[in-house]
N, C-alpha and C positions, 0 to 999 in steps of 0.2 A: 799758596794761599789756601787755607783750609776751607772745607765745605761747612757752612753753618746752616742752622735750621731756624726758621722763623717761628714765632709763637703759634701761628696757624698750623705749620707743618708738625709741630710737636703735638698739638691737639689731635691732628689727624692720625698720628702714629698711636696715640693712646687709644683712640677709637678703633683703629685697626686691631690693636691688641685685644680689646674687648670683644670685637667681632670674632677673632680667632678663638678666643676662649669659648664663646658661645657655639662656634662651629664644632669644636672638639667635644663639647658636651652633648651634641646632637640636637640642639635647638634650632631647627631649620627655619622656623618663623623669624627668629631673631637674626640669623645670619643673612636673611634676605633684606633686612633693614639697611638703610643708608648709614654711613659711618656716624653721622651726627645724631642718629636716633637709636643707636645700639644701647647706649646707657639707659635710655628710657625703657628699653625692653627688660633690662635687669631690674629696674624699679617695678615694672609691671609684674615680673615673675615673683618678686618679693611680696607684693601686695596680693598676687594670685594665690600665694601660699595660705592666705587667710580664708580662702574659699571653703576649705574643709571645715574650719571653725564656724564660719557663717552657716554652712549647711548643717553642722551639728547643732548650732544654736536654734536655727529655724526648725529643724527636725525635732529638736528637744522641746521647743515650745508647743509644736503640734502634738508631739507624743505625750507631753505633760497633760494637755487637755484630754487627749485620748485615754491617758492613764486614769484620770479622774472619772471620765465617763465610763470607762471599762469597769472600774471598781464598782461604780454604782450599778451598772448594768448587771454585772455578775451577782451582786448582792440581791437585786430584785429577782434575777433568774433563779438563783439558789433558793430563795424563799418561796416564790410563786410557781416555779416549774420543777424544782428539785433536780437530783442527779439525772433522772430519766429525761427530763426536758432539756437539760444542758446537752446530753448526748444526741438527742434528735435535732436540736438546732445546729449542733456542730456537723451532723451528717448533711443537712441542707446547705450549710456554709461551705463544706468541702466540695459538694456537687457543683455549686455555683463557681467556686474557684477553678475546678477542673474545666468547666465549659468556657469560662472567661479566658483561662490560660490557653486552651486549644485554639479558640477563635480570635482572641485579641492580644494575647501575650506577645506573640512574635511581632505583630504590627506595631504595638506600643514600644517594644524594645528597639526595633529597627528605627522608629521615629526618633527616639532619644539618642541613639548611637550615630545615625547617619545624617540627621538634620544639621548638626554643627559643621559638617564638612562643606556645606555650601557657602558658609561665610557671608559675604556681601552679595552673593549671586541670588538676588531675590526672585528672579524668574525661575531658576532651577529649583529653588526651595519651594516655590509655589507648585510647580509640577509634581515635586515629590510629595508634598502634603496632600494635594488633591488626589493623587493616586492612593496614598495611605487611607484617606477618608473613604474613598469608593470601595476599597477592599473591606474596610471595617463595616461599612453600611451593608454590604452583601452578607458578611458573616453574621451581623446582628439580626437581620431579617431571618436568616436561616435558623438561628438559634431559637427565636421566638416560635417559629412554625413547628420545628421538630420537637421541642420540649412540650409544647401544648398538645401535640398529637400523641405523645407517649407519656403524658402526665399520670395516667392511671397506673400502669405497670411500674413507673419510676417511684410513685408514692408508696406502692406496696413493698417495693424492694428496699428503698432507703429509709422510709418513715413508718414502715410496718402496717400501714392502713390506707385504704381508699379515702378515708375521712380527710386526709391532708392533700387531696388532689389540687384544690384551689391554690394552696401554697406552692405546689410544684409548678403550676402554670405561671404564677407570678414570678417564680424563680427564673423562668425563661425570659420574661420581660427584663428582669434584673440583669441577666447575662447580656442581653442586647444593649442595654444602657451602659454597662461597664465596658463593653468592647469599644463603643464610640467614645466614651469618656477617656479611656487610656490614650487614645491618639491625641486628643486635645491637650491633656495634661503633659504628655511627653513632649509635644511641640513647644508648649510654654516653658517647660523646664529646660529644654535644649537651647532656648533663646536666652537663658540666664536669669529668668524671672522666678527665682526660687521662692521669694516672698509671696508672690501671687499663687504659686502652687500650694504652699503651706496654708494660705488663707482659704483656698478652695477646699483643701482637706479638712480644715477646722470647721468651716460652715457645714460641709457634708456630714461630719461627725455629729454636730449639734442637731441637725435636722433628723438624722437617722436615729439618734438617741430619743428624740421627742416622738418618733413613730413607734419604735420597737418596745420601749419600756411600758408605756400605757397599754399597748395591745397585750403584752404578757400579763400585766396585773389584772386587767379586766376580763380577758377571755382565756387565760391559762395557756396550755400547750398549743392548741389550734391558733389562738391569737398571736402567740409568740412566733410561730412559724410564718404566719402571714405577715406579721409586722416586720420580721427579719427580712423577708423577701422584698417587701416594699422599701425598707430602709436602704437596701442595696441599690435601688433604682434612682434615688434622689441625687446621685452624683452627677448625672448628665445635665439636668437643668442648672445646677450650680456651676458646672464647668463652662457651659455655654454663656452664662451670665458673666463669668470671670473673663471669658475670651473677649467680650465686648470692651472690657476695661484694659486689656493688654496693650502695651505700647510697642511690642515687637511682633506679635502674631495677630492677624485679623481673620474674621470669618471668611473674607474673600480669598484668603490663602488656601482654603479647603475647596474652593470652587475652580475647577479647571479641567483640562483634558486628561484622560487616562494615559499614562506613560508606561509602556511595556517594560522598558529597561529598568525603570525605578521599581516597578512591580516585582520584577525578578530579584532585585536586590533586597526588597522588603521580605519577600517570601523565603529568601535564604535563611532568615532568622526563625521562621515558623517551626521547622522540625525540632530545633533545640527547645523552644518554649513549650511546644506540645509535650515533649518528653518530660520537661520539668513539671508542668502543671498537672499532667495526667498521672504520672507515676507518684509524685509526692503526695498529692491529695488522695489518690486511689489507695496508696499505702496506708494512710491514716484511716480511711474508711474501713479497709480490711482489718487493720489492727483493732479498731474500735469494735467491729463486729465479732472478731475472734475473742476479745476480752469479755464481751457481753455473753457469748456462747459458753465460755469456760467458767466465768466468775459472776455473771449476772449483769444486768443493765446498770444497776446502782454502782458497781465497781468500775464499769466502763465510764460512768459519769465522774467518778473520783479521779480516774486517770485523765479524763478530758479537762477537769478543773486544774490539774497540775500543768497540762499542756497550755491551758489558757493563761496561767501566770507567766509562763515563758513567752508567750506571744505578746503579752502586754509590755514587758520591759525590753524585750528584743526589738520591739517596734521603734524605740527611740533610736537605736543604732542603725537599724535597717532603713528607716526613713532618711536619716542623714546620709547613709551610704548611697541610697538610690538617687538622692538629689545631687550628690557631688560626683560620685565615682565614674559612672558610665559616661556622662558628658565629658569628664576630664580624660578618660581613656580615649575618647574620640579625638582628642587633641594631641595626645602623646604617642599613640600607636605609630610605629615606624620611626621613632627616635630613640636615642640612647637613654632618654629620661624615663622610659617606660618602667624599667626595673626599679628605679628609685621611687617612682610614684606608687608602684605596687607594694614595695616593702614599707614605705612610710604609712600608707593607708592601712595595711594589714596590722601594723603595730598598734595604731590608734584603735582600730576596731576590736582586736583581741584584748587589748589592755582595758578598755572601757567595759567590755562585756564581762571580763573576769572580775573586775572590781564590783560591779553591780551584782553579779551572781554570788560572790562571796558575802556581800551585805545581806542579800535575801536569805542565804543559807543560815547566817547567824541570827537573823530575825524571823525565821520561818514560822515559829509558833505564833508570833504576833501577826504575821502576814496572813496566815490561814484564818485566824479568828477575825481579823479585820475585813478580809475580802469575802469570806464565805460565812457559813453558819457552823454550829457545833457538829452538824451532820457530816461535815467535810474534814474533820480533824485527821483522819488517816492520810490526807494529802501530804502532811509534813514528812511522813516516812518515805514518800516517793521523790522528794525534792533533791536529795544530795546528788544522785547520779543524773537526774534530769538537768540540773544546773550545770554539771560538768559537760553533759552532752550539748548544752546550749553554747558553751564556749567553743567546742569543737565544730559545731554547726556553723557558727559565724565565721570561724577561720576558713572553713571550706567554702562558705558562701561568697566570701570576698574573692577568692581565687576563681570561683565560678563566673563572676563578673568579667574577669580577664579572658576566660575561654570564650564567652559570648562576644566580647569586644574584638577578639582576634578571629572570630567566626571559625573556631575549631569544633565544628559541629559533631564530628564522630566521637571525639573525646567527651564532649558535653553530654551527648545523648547516651553514650555508654555508661557514664556516671549516673545519669538520671534514672537509668534502668537498674543498674547494679546496686546503688545505695538503698533505695526502698526495698529491693529484694533482700538485702542483708538485714535491714531493719525488721521487715515482716518475718523473715525466716528465723532470725534470732528470737523475736518475740514468740513465735510459734513453738520454738524449742524450750524457751525459758519459762513462759507463763504457767504451763501445767505444773511445773516443779516449784517455782518461786512466787507465783501469783503476780499481782500488778507490778511489783518491783522488777520482774523480769523484762517488762516493756522498757523501763528506764535503762536497764543494763544494755539491752539491744540498741537503744538510742545512742548510747556512748560508743558502742562498737561500730555502728553505721557512721557516726560522725568522724571517728578516727580513720576509718577506711576511706571516707570521702576526702579528708584532708591529705592523706598520704598519696592517693592516686592523683589528686589535683596537682600536687607538687611535682610528681613524676611527669604529668602531662605538660607542665609548664617549665620543665627543667632547662630548656634552652634559654628562656627568658630569665628565670630566677637564679640559675647557677652560671650559665655561660654569658648572660648579659646581652643577648641578641635584642634587636628592635622589634621582634614579633612578626616580622614579615616573612622570615625564612621558616617555612613549615615543613621542611624536609626531614633530614636526619634528626635535627634537634627536637622535633615534636613527636617523632615516632611515626609509625604507620597509621595511627588513628587520626592524625590531623589532616585538615583539608588544605 
């Protein structure tokens, strides 16, 4: 008498086969599901594939608003502040970025990367968020005090005059607000509420626009600098208001005891983000100062206008990548799905950036006339290599997210020091001979070097297909 299988036994075998398939693919979350629920995991993964497009759509909507506001802002700035004013506002903006990155970048990134690991462990997540908030509060107060105390020398160095000391003091307040804001936004985004994050960004952009533009129009460069510093501070009250509406994160989650273990995990991200924020923004400050010294402040403003165009359109892709990629990496690190996720996201990012860059290149005459004034027409000659550098920059930036997610601190920090050095060194060598175009050539060189070294640093994941956990031979001596 042969052995037969009932209908239920056959179903179980099908489910077991599905589970085996998921186990071979490295999807540990799925293989832990009971047999009857494994098929639901496949459906979840298919639906989850749309998260990138949702992030791109939400990031695109926010960036479209930012694009419109940025165009209007640049137009007013070009008319009422001129190239010199654009350069000074950019100096203040880079200073704020450096300080915010040093003090808050690591905490915010750690919150976005580590918070999803707690899953349904609400008590553990609360300890983690409370610790992150306390660290951020300490750094915020320190930034306000230190920058206020040094506002005079800082104004003379960055903004050329003591006249702008008030703007520098307000920049310290802005840094403190940004440090606290990044923890709140990272926590909300890590909880999957991308729509709420985008709403927060959109409201902040509108309020900041309403502050900065009138100040620039009425009071010129001094008003523009003060208005810019104030506009960077409005993010905190907006994010606190948004926190009250969140269904996943509450204000109470940030109130609790300080956890040393979680603090050590959070601070492990700080050196990487300090290197990123310090070196990239400092490099731009030094390049802008070097161009102004060799070619004049007006030419520095023209180069800054070119950089500003890049910032505007790259913001669409960067916003989408930030919303989606880091939380997603927190889910797939340690699984065989890591390489697949990296390659898929990389292709999307580079493809979209290349298409937009090519479009801007073909329409560059129209773009310059629409965004700026006739005074900025030389910008069109700087665009070709600037746009090529943008594509290389986004390619390397995507891989940089992976280095952060895998906490490969030595590689990341080495790159963040090496690439700005190549950029500044290349510009220093090329500008005296080729003028402002030399800066864009150096930008391409730095972007290509960044991409090549990043691929080498991640060769164990990208080529050998490891799960990212083995940081020994595959990662080289520079991995942690």
